[in-house]
N, C-alpha and C positions, 0 to 999 in steps of 0.2 A: 653205558663201558661193561665191556668183556671182558673176560678173564684171563687172556691173556696181559693186557693192559693195565689190571690191575694188577698183578702180576708180578710188572715191569715195575708198576713205582713202588710195591712191595722191599723189588732191590734195589732201588734207588736211594731209598732212605733205611735200610741192613748199611747201603754203603757207604752216605750223608752222619749215621754211626758212627759208624769210624774212624769218620774224615774227623768228626768232632771230638772223636774219645784220644788222638792223637794232638790235639789244642789245650786235652784241659793240662793244667801248672796241678801234679798234682799234691806239691809244698800249699799251693794257696789259693784251692779251690773254687774260692768266692771273691774274688778278686782280679779284674783287670779282665783279662779275654777269657779268661776260665770262665766267666760266668755265661759269656754270650754260647760256647761251648756248648755247654750243660742247659740251657735255654730250646739248642738245638738237637741235642741225646730227643732229651723231652718231647720238640716239638715231633721230632721223628715218631719215637713212638707209639703218641697217639694218632702218628697218620697210617701209624702199622695195625695199630687197634679198629681207628677203625674202616681199613680195608676189611680185612678181616671177616668185621661184622656186617658191611655194603654185602661180602661175596656168601657168606653166611646166610640174609635175609635173601637172597639169592636163589643159594641151593631152595629154603623154607616154599617162596614162592613159585618157584619149582610144582614142588611136591605137589603142594594147593594145588594148582594147576592142571596137574594131569590127573587127583580125583575125581 
C-alpha cells in the first residue's frame, strides 16, 4: 500500500466522521440510530489511528533499510 492510497483512506475516514456527526441526535445520543452513528465515528477514528501507525512504521522501515 503506497502513501497516496493511505492518504485517500484517511480522507475517507474523516468524511465518514463528518457524516456520522450529522446523524447523532444530541438530545438522546445513546438511543436509536445515534448509537450506530457513534459506533461509526469510533470505528473511523480507529481506522485513522491504524493508518497513521502504518505510515510511521513504513518511515521507520525505510530509515532502517537506508543504514
